[in-house]
C-alpha positions in Angstrom: 35.5 276.3 -85.8 31.9 276.3 -86.3 29.9 276.0 -89.4 28.7 279.1 -90.9 25.4 277.3 -92.1 22.9 275.4 -90.0 22.1 272.1 -91.2 19.4 271.9 -88.9 16.1 271.2 -90.7 13.6 274.4 -90.6 10.1 274.0 -89.8 8.0 274.3 -92.9 7.0 277.9 -94.0 3.7 279.3 -93.1 2.7 280.0 -96.0 2.9 276.2 -97.0 1.0 275.1 -93.7 -1.7 277.4 -94.5 -2.4 276.0 -98.0 -2.5 272.3 -96.6 -4.4 273.5 -93.5 -7.0 275.1 -95.9 -7.3 272.2 -98.4 -7.1 269.7 -95.4 -9.3 271.0 -93.0 -11.9 273.8 -94.4 -15.6 273.1 -95.3 -17.2 275.3 -98.0 -20.4 276.3 -96.8 -21.1 279.1 -98.9 -24.2 278.3 -101.5 -23.2 281.2 -103.4 -19.6 279.5 -104.0 -21.0 276.2 -105.0 -23.8 278.1 -107.5 -20.7 280.2 -108.7 -18.6 277.1 -109.3 -21.5 275.5 -111.3 -21.6 278.3 -113.8 -17.6 278.3 -113.6 -18.0 274.3 -114.7 -20.2 275.0 -117.5 -18.3 278.3 -119.0 -15.1 276.6 -118.4 -15.8 273.7 -120.5 -17.7 275.9 -123.0 -14.6 277.7 -123.9 -12.8 274.6 -124.2 -15.2 273.5 -127.0 -14.9 276.3 -128.9 -11.2 276.1 -128.8 -11.2 272.5 -130.6 -12.0 274.6 -133.7 -8.8 276.1 -133.8 -6.0 273.8 -135.5 -3.3 275.7 -133.7 -4.7 273.8 -130.1 -6.1 271.1 -131.3 -2.1 270.3 -132.7 -1.3 270.3 -129.0 -3.4 267.6 -128.1 -3.9 263.8 -127.4 -1.0 261.6 -126.0 2.7 262.6 -126.2 3.4 259.5 -128.1 0.6 258.9 -130.8 -2.1 255.9 -130.8 -1.7 255.4 -126.8 -4.5 254.6 -124.8 -4.7 254.5 -121.0 -6.9 252.0 -119.8 -9.2 254.0 -117.1 -7.2 256.8 -118.1 -9.1 260.6 -117.9 -11.2 261.2 -120.7 -10.6 264.7 -122.5 -14.2 266.4 -122.9 -15.3 267.1 -126.5 -12.2 264.1 -128.1 -11.8 260.6 -127.9 -8.7 260.5 -126.2 -8.3 258.6 -122.9 -4.8 259.8 -121.1 -2.9 259.5 -118.3 -3.9 262.2 -115.4 -0.6 264.2 -116.0 -1.3 264.6 -120.0 -5.1 264.7 -119.7 -4.7 267.5 -117.5 -2.2 269.6 -120.1 -5.1 268.9 -122.9 -8.2 270.2 -120.9 -5.9 272.9 -119.4 -4.7 274.0 -122.7 -8.2 274.0 -124.4 -10.2 275.7 -121.7 -7.5 278.9 -121.9 -6.7 278.8 -125.7 -9.0 282.0 -126.7 -8.7 283.5 -123.5 -12.3 283.4 -123.1 -12.4 281.8 -119.5 -13.1 283.2 -115.8 -10.5 286.3 -114.8 -9.1 287.4 -111.8 -7.4 291.0 -111.3 -5.7 292.4 -108.5 -2.3 292.6 -107.7 -1.6 289.6 -110.3 -4.0 288.8 -112.2 -5.0 285.3 -113.7 -7.6 282.5 -114.6 -8.5 280.4 -112.0 -10.5 278.5 -114.1 -7.2 277.1 -115.9 -7.0 274.8 -112.5 -10.0 272.9 -114.1 -7.4 270.8 -116.2 -5.4 269.1 -113.4 -9.1 269.2 -111.2 -11.1 267.1 -113.7 -8.5 264.9 -115.2 -7.5 263.6 -111.7 -11.1 263.6 -110.5 -12.1 261.5 -113.5 -8.8 259.2 -113.4 -9.6 258.3 -109.6 -13.3 257.7 -110.4 -12.7 255.1 -113.2 -10.2 253.3 -111.2 -12.5 253.3 -108.1 -15.5 251.8 -110.2 -13.1 249.5 -112.0 -11.8 248.2 -108.8 -15.6 248.1 -107.3 -15.1 251.5 -105.3 -17.2 254.7 -105.7 -16.2 256.9 -108.0 -15.9 260.8 -107.0 -18.9 263.1 -107.5 -19.1 266.5 -109.6 -19.7 268.0 -105.6 -15.8 267.0 -105.5 -15.2 268.9 -108.5 -16.7 271.5 -107.4 -15.4 271.9 -104.1 -11.8 271.0 -105.8 -12.9 274.4 -108.0 -13.6 276.7 -105.1 -10.3 276.0 -103.2 -7.9 276.4 -106.2 -9.4 279.3 -106.8 -9.0 280.4 -103.7 -5.3 279.8 -103.3 -4.7 281.4 -106.5 -7.2 284.1 -106.0 -5.6 285.5 -102.4 -1.9 284.6 -103.1 -2.6 287.1 -106.0 -4.5 289.9 -104.2 -1.4 291.6 -102.9 1.4 290.1 -104.6 2.4 290.7 -107.9 4.5 288.2 -110.1 4.4 289.8 -113.0 6.7 293.2 -111.7 9.4 290.6 -111.2 8.8 289.2 -115.0 7.2 285.8 -113.5 3.9 284.7 -115.3 0.3 284.3 -113.2 0.9 280.4 -114.0 2.9 279.7 -111.0 -0.2 280.6 -109.0 -1.9 277.8 -110.9 1.0 275.3 -110.5 0.6 275.7 -106.6 -3.0 276.0 -106.4 -3.3 272.8 -108.8 -0.6 270.9 -107.0 -2.3 271.8 -103.5 -6.1 270.6 -104.2 -4.8 267.8 -106.7 -2.4 266.3 -103.6 -5.9 266.4 -101.4 -8.2 264.7 -104.0 -5.3 261.9 -103.8 -6.2 261.3 -100.5 -2.1 263.1 -99.2 -1.9 264.0 -95.8 -1.4 267.2 -94.1 2.3 266.6 -94.2 2.1 265.5 -97.9 0.6 268.0 -99.3 3.1 270.7 -97.2 5.7 268.6 -99.2 3.7 268.7 -102.6 3.3 272.4 -102.5 6.9 273.2 -101.6 7.9 271.1 -105.0 5.8 273.5 -106.8 7.2 276.7 -105.5 10.9 275.2 -105.8 9.9 274.2 -109.5 11.8 276.2 -112.6 8.9 279.3 -112.7 7.7 280.7 -116.4 8.6 284.1 -117.3 6.5 286.3 -119.2 7.9 286.6 -122.2 5.7 284.8 -124.4 2.8 287.4 -123.3 4.8 290.8 -124.0 5.8 292.7 -127.2 7.8 291.9 -129.3 7.9 288.0 -128.4 4.1 287.6 -127.6 3.2 284.1 -128.7 1.0 281.1 -129.0 2.6 279.8 -125.8 0.6 281.9 -123.6 -2.3 279.9 -124.7 -1.2 276.5 -123.1 1.2 277.7 -120.4 -1.5 277.3 -118.0 -2.2 273.8 -119.3 1.4 272.9 -118.5 1.1 274.5 -115.2 -1.8 272.4 -114.0 -0.3 269.5 -115.5 2.9 269.8 -113.8 0.8 269.7 -110.6 -0.5 266.6 -111.2 2.8 265.5 -112.1 4.1 266.7 -108.5 1.4 265.7 -106.6 1.8 262.0 -107.6 5.4 262.7 -106.8 4.6 263.7 -103.6 2.0 260.5 -103.0 4.9 258.0 -103.5 6.6 260.0 -100.3 9.0 262.0 -101.6 10.5 264.6 -99.6 9.9 268.2 -99.4 11.6 271.5 -99.0 10.0 273.1 -96.2 11.7 276.9 -96.1 11.3 276.8 -100.1 10.3 280.2 -100.0 11.9 282.0 -97.2 15.6 280.4 -97.2 18.6 282.8 -97.7 19.8 283.2 -100.7 18.4 280.1 -101.9 14.6 280.6 -101.5 12.3 281.4 -103.5 11.9 285.5 -102.0 15.8 285.7 -102.3 15.8 284.0 -105.9 12.8 285.1 -107.7 10.8 287.9 -105.4 13.3 290.5 -105.0 13.6 289.6 -101.3 10.1 290.1 -100.1 7.7 288.1 -98.5 4.1 287.6 -99.6 1.5 289.7 -98.3 -2.0 288.7 -97.7 -5.2 290.6 -97.4 -7.5 287.9 -95.9 -7.5 284.2 -94.6 -8.7 281.2 -97.3 -12.3 281.1 -97.4 -14.7 281.1 -100.6 -14.2 284.8 -101.5 -12.6 284.6 -105.0 -15.0 281.9 -106.6 -17.9 284.3 -105.4 -16.0 287.3 -106.8 -14.6 285.8 -110.1 -14.9 287.6 -113.3 -16.5 285.8 -116.4 -15.8 286.5 -119.8 -19.5 286.5 -120.7 -19.5 288.7 -124.2 -16.1 289.0 -125.6 -12.9 287.0 -126.0 -11.1 289.7 -124.8 -8.1 290.4 -121.9 -10.2 291.5 -119.2 -8.8 294.9 -118.7 -10.1 295.7 -122.0 -13.8 294.2 -121.3 -15.4 297.4 -120.8 -13.9 299.2 -123.1 -15.2 296.7 -125.9 -18.2 297.3 -124.1 -18.0 301.1 -124.6 -17.4 300.3 -128.0 -20.1 298.4 -129.3 -22.4 301.1 -128.0 -20.6 303.3 -130.1 -20.5 301.4 -133.3 -23.9 302.4 -134.6 -22.7 306.2 -134.0 -19.5 305.5 -136.0 -19.8 303.0 -138.6 -20.6 305.6 -141.2 -18.1 307.8 -139.8 -14.6 306.4 -139.4 -12.8 308.3 -141.6 -14.2 311.7 -139.7 -12.3 310.5 -136.6 -9.4 312.6 -135.6 -8.8 310.7 -132.4 -9.9 308.3 -129.5 -9.2 308.9 -125.9 -9.2 305.6 -124.0 -9.3 306.6 -120.0 -8.4 303.3 -118.2 -6.8 301.9 -115.4 -3.3 301.4 -114.7 -3.2 298.0 -115.0 -4.4 297.9 -118.4 -1.8 300.5 -119.7 1.2 298.1 -118.3 -0.7 295.5 -119.9 -2.4 295.9 -123.0 -1.6 299.1 -124.2 0.4 298.3 -127.3 1.5 300.3 -130.5 3.2 299.0 -133.7 2.5 296.0 -136.0 0.5 293.0 -134.1 2.1 290.1 -135.8 -0.6 287.2 -134.4 -3.7 286.7 -132.7 -1.6 286.1 -129.6 -0.4 289.8 -129.9 -4.0 290.9 -131.0 -6.1 289.8 -128.0 -3.8 291.4 -125.8 -4.0 294.6 -127.7 -6.9 297.4 -126.0 -6.5 299.2 -129.2 -7.5 296.7 -131.9 -10.0 295.4 -129.4 -11.6 298.6 -129.3 -11.0 299.2 -132.8 -12.6 296.0 -134.8 -16.3 296.4 -132.4 -16.2 300.4 -133.4 -16.0 299.0 -137.3 -17.9 295.8 -137.4 -20.4 295.9 -134.3 -18.8 292.6 -133.1 -15.8 291.1 -131.4 -15.2 287.2 -131.7 -12.2 284.8 -131.1 -12.2 284.9 -135.1 -11.7 288.4 -135.3 -8.2 288.2 -134.1 -7.1 285.7 -137.2 -5.0 287.3 -140.0 -8.0 287.5 -142.7 -9.5 290.4 -140.2 -6.6 291.6 -139.3 -5.9 292.7 -142.6 -8.4 295.5 -142.7 -6.5 298.5 -143.0 -9.7 300.2 -141.2 -8.5 298.6 -138.0 -5.0 299.8 -137.9 -6.0 303.1 -139.1 -8.4 303.7 -135.9 -5.5 302.2 -133.6 -2.8 304.9 -134.7 -5.6 307.4 -133.7 -6.1 305.9 -129.9 -4.3 307.4 -127.0 -4.6 305.9 -123.5 -4.1 307.8 -120.2 -4.6 306.7 -116.7 -7.3 308.0 -114.7 -6.6 307.4 -111.0 -9.8 306.7 -109.7 -10.1 304.1 -112.1 -7.2 303.0 -110.6 -8.1 303.2 -107.1 -11.7 301.4 -107.8 -9.8 298.8 -109.1 -8.2 297.3 -106.2 -10.8 298.7 -104.0 -11.8 295.4 -102.7 -15.5 296.3 -102.2 -15.7 297.3 -106.2 -13.0 295.9 -107.8 -14.2 297.5 -110.6 -12.5 297.2 -114.4 -13.6 300.9 -115.9 -13.1 302.0 -119.1 -14.2 305.2 -120.7 -13.9 306.1 -124.5 -13.9 309.8 -125.7 -14.4 310.4 -129.9 -13.2 313.5 -131.3 -14.1 314.3 -135.4 -12.2 316.3 -137.6 -14.3 318.9 -137.7 -14.0 319.8 -133.8 -17.3 318.3 -132.5 -17.0 315.1 -130.1 -19.2 312.6 -128.7 -20.2 312.2 -125.4 -17.7 310.0 -123.3 -19.3 306.4 -122.8 -18.0 304.9 -119.3 -18.9 301.1 -118.5 -17.6 300.5 -114.6 -18.1 297.0 -114.4 -18.4 294.4 -117.1 -21.3 292.0 -117.5 -19.2 289.3 -116.1 -18.5 291.0 -112.3 -20.7 290.1 -109.4 -22.4 293.2 -109.6 -24.1 292.2 -112.7 -25.0 288.5 -112.1 -28.5 288.4 -112.4 -27.7 289.9 -115.9 -25.2 288.0 -116.8 -26.1 284.3 -115.9 -28.5 284.1 -118.5 -25.7 285.1 -121.4 -23.4 282.8 -119.9 -26.2 279.9 -120.3 -26.5 281.0 -123.6 -22.9 280.9 -124.3 -22.5 277.6 -123.4 -25.5 276.5 -125.3 -23.7 277.9 -128.3 -20.2 275.9 -127.5 -21.9 272.9 -126.9 -23.6 273.0 -130.3 -20.2 273.1 -131.7 -19.3 269.5 -130.4 -22.2 267.5 -129.8 -25.7 266.5 -132.2 -28.7 267.6 -130.2 -29.5 264.9 -128.1 -26.0 265.0 -126.9 -26.1 268.9 -126.0 -29.4 268.8 -124.5 -28.7 265.7 -122.0 -25.3 268.2 -120.8 -27.2 271.2 -120.7 -30.2 269.6 -118.4 -27.6 268.1 -116.1 -25.8 271.3 -115.6 -28.9 273.2 -115.0 -29.7 270.8 -112.2 -27.5 271.8 -109.1 -28.7 268.5 -106.9 -28.3 266.1 -110.0 -25.1 267.7 -111.1 -23.6 267.6 -107.8 -24.3 263.7 -107.0 -23.3 262.6 -110.5 -20.0 260.5 -110.7 -17.4 262.8 -112.7 -16.9 259.8 -115.1 -20.3 259.4 -115.8 -20.4 263.2 -116.4 -17.3 263.6 -118.1 -18.7 260.4 -120.6 -21.8 262.5 -121.6 -19.0 265.2 -123.3 -17.1 262.3 -125.4 -17.4 262.4 -129.2 
């Protein structure tokens, strides 16, 4: 009697091979991608520097065992820590994601591609310091930018047509996969070894979205990506030892990712890997707010001068929005912590209407205690506008539109304010990049004395000099 299940080892899934081939063979030729990556590097590090002002973040940083110092280890910008690359990746990843202020990618699955910088920068710095110690050449910032573009592309292209949140999985699975792939490439792994590494990322346990949604919303959502990118470094290092992979990790019947975690569906792809995602990535420039609310916050800021003295006269506030915003951040009832508040569109609209601002500090308990916020929240209703939803998914638009109408108790109403594209959108790059640089300056000032701020800023604003700078020297400029 023949065996029911064949034990012939299958060829690797095409998804694994495509990722490995992209990491191994694709050459980035887009000047726009490199220029955007440079701004992304600045902004992402700046977000980390701001997070260092929050004890809830800093309590998680440092070595696993207190006092451990790793010779030639990766340094964590803005701190004095020098760690192994796995723990350094967690530190950097947690910092840059903590305040929900780094870049964003919106598609069938949302996410924050710069989350991958934790694993990329930690690995590049560690490799560079060890190379220098051995008399070799370090990696340059150009290598970091290339890895960022490729990690953005892998995460973003997987997200275009495949919704992980609809099956209950957190988007950081894509951080783990993308970071594993590019870190494996940085470590010099062969095509076959990269396939193995990426298979390890898919077969790994994946994070549930429990911590992003009421009634369980909590601070893990701020370090989940740091956990994912650090796990990626660990898996890439395991693959470097020659550890085997799992070629049909996605397609294996019963036991594969598709059957176990994706309701039996295979991934769909809109486009081949290139540099599209970095070129079109969304920056959070003005507000530390979940990205589906960015334009709503901008609308509220425009309305503030007309509302600040009439808050008690407001009867109803209608937010005309897109489906993803309703699904992810339309939230009623009590908000228990900052992680709850920065994923509530009503909260993020109420604060700027009242105060004319929205900062990271506005999610803290002392601001949230103002009764006017919940009073306004109770008057808000979100409705989906189908055209906004269509434009959100249109690859030629990728808008994130919101419109706000305010009605008063006397029957009058203000003309609806609509913003389709946030300042961090590709269509507003010319307007947005000078503001992004100012944001970076502000964040540098949080950590460093003036001379050090000047040195970092001047280097970052000089594309050729920055690209040629050894990674270890670049990081050394940002150590306190």
